[in-house]
C-alpha positions as CSV (number, residue, x, y, z in Angstrom):
1,X,-0.3,0.1,0.1
2,X,2.5,2.9,1.2
3,X,6.0,2.8,-0.5
4,X,4.8,1.0,-3.4
5,X,4.9,3.0,-6.7
6,X,2.6,2.2,-9.2
7,X,3.9,1.9,-13.0
8,X,2.6,5.2,-15.1
9,X,0.3,3.7,-17.6
10,X,1.0,5.1,-21.3
11,X,-1.0,8.1,-22.2
12,X,-1.5,9.5,-25.5
13,X,-1.9,13.3,-26.8
14,X,-2.7,14.8,-30.2
15,X,0.8,14.8,-32.0
16,X,-0.8,16.6,-34.7
17,X,-2.0,19.8,-32.9
18,X,-0.1,19.7,-29.3
19,X,3.2,19.6,-28.1
20,X,4.5,18.9,-24.6
21,X,5.8,21.8,-22.6
22,X,6.6,22.9,-19.2
23,X,5.3,26.2,-18.3
24,X,7.6,27.8,-15.6
25,X,6.6,30.9,-13.5
26,X,9.5,33.4,-13.6
27,X,8.1,35.0,-10.2
28,X,7.6,31.8,-8.0
29,X,9.5,29.4,-10.0
30,X,6.3,27.0,-10.0
31,X,6.3,24.3,-13.1
32,X,3.3,22.8,-14.4
33,X,3.4,19.8,-17.3
34,X,1.5,20.0,-19.9
35,X,0.5,20.3,-23.5
36,X,0.1,23.5,-25.8
37,X,-1.9,23.8,-28.8
38,X,0.7,24.7,-31.6
39,X,-2.2,26.6,-33.6
40,X,-4.0,28.6,-30.8
41,X,-1.1,28.7,-28.0
42,X,-3.7,27.2,-25.6
43,X,-2.2,25.2,-22.6
44,X,-3.5,22.2,-21.4
45,X,-2.6,21.3,-17.5
46,X,-1.8,17.7,-16.9
47,X,0.3,17.9,-13.8
48,X,2.5,20.0,-11.4
49,X,6.2,19.5,-11.3
50,X,8.0,19.6,-7.8
51,X,10.8,17.2,-8.3
52,X,13.1,15.7,-11.1
53,X,11.1,12.2,-10.2
54,X,7.7,14.1,-11.4
55,X,9.2,15.2,-14.7
56,X,10.4,11.6,-15.1
57,X,7.0,10.5,-14.4
58,X,5.5,12.8,-17.0
59,X,8.0,11.7,-19.8
60,X,7.3,8.1,-18.9
61,X,3.4,8.6,-19.2
62,X,3.6,10.0,-22.4
63,X,6.8,8.2,-24.0
64,X,8.8,11.7,-24.4
65,X,12.5,12.2,-24.6
66,X,12.5,16.1,-24.8
67,X,10.2,18.7,-23.2
68,X,10.8,22.3,-24.1
69,X,10.3,24.6,-21.5
70,X,8.0,28.0,-21.8
71,X,7.7,31.1,-19.6
């Protein structure tokens, strides 16, 4: 129950219309992982990134190698 980590299930996103990004706040340093629509620029939040483990989990969930940071 406690201490066991579930393996992240593979998720999908619209690769033709969205790109994976980390939205970073200049003021607070908060980082949020999600997807940005390449046509409208609208950001869809998926999860809060607090540690490098959170970022690794986001990458694993969606099968990503690179994630661009936006401010």
